[in-house]
N, C-alpha and C positions, 0 to 999 in steps of 0.2 A: 683244228682238225685236218685230216687228210682231205684232198680234193674228192668231192662226192660223198664224204662221210659226214658224221654229225658235227654241228657247229658248237662253239663255246656257249655254255649256258643250257644246253640240252641234256636231258637225263640219259645216261648210258648204262649198259650192263656189260662188264668185262670179265672173262675167265682167263686166268693165267697161273703160272707157277711163281711161288714166292722166290725172289732172288736175294731179298734182304729186307730186314725189318729194323727200324729205329723208333724207340718210344722213350719219351721223357716227359715227366709231369703230366699234363692233360692233353698230350698230342702223340700221334703215332704216324709214321710214314712207312709205306710199304713200296718196294720196287717189284714190279710184276714183269715176268718175261712171257712172251707169247707161248702158248702151249702147242703151237703148230710147227715148231722147229725153227721158225725164223728168229732173227736177232732183235726183234722189236721189243721195246720195253715201255712201260708206263709207270707213273708214280701215283699212288693213292694216298690220301691224307685222311686222318680221323681226328676230330677235336672234341674234347669233353663238352657235354651239353649242360647248360645251366637249367634247362627244363627237366632233364632226367639224369641227375648226377650219379645215382646208383647204377642205372642201366649203362651209362657211359663208362663207369669204372669197370663193370663187368666186361664190356667190350674191349677196353684197353688191356685188361688182363688176358683176354682171349687172343687179341692180336699179338701180344708179347710171347704167347705160348706157341705161336706158329713156327714151324721149322722150315728150313730152305727146302724147296721143291714141293712143298705143299700146294695142292691145286685149290684155288679159291675163286668164288664168284663175288664180284663187287658191284653194287649198283650205286650210282651217284651222279652228280653234276659235272659235266666236262668243263674244264677250265684250261685256257691256253697258258703255257708257261711263258713268263716274261724273262727271257734269257738276255743277259747284257754282254 
């Protein structure tokens, strides 16, 4: 995370505009752009759950239906990217 911001492993709530969506099989990846006009982006990932396969399938279908520039709120765990 950014200095002074949340650390990896903490729960975060992010609001942004959809810049792109990729979904295949049991996973989906969303690229979010900051809604404050800056050029900041973040990636959100969703994976099908074995505990709730029907709910997961519904969520994957919903994610695939999102269009560019849709504004979304996403709550999840912050993970640091391992860039090589």
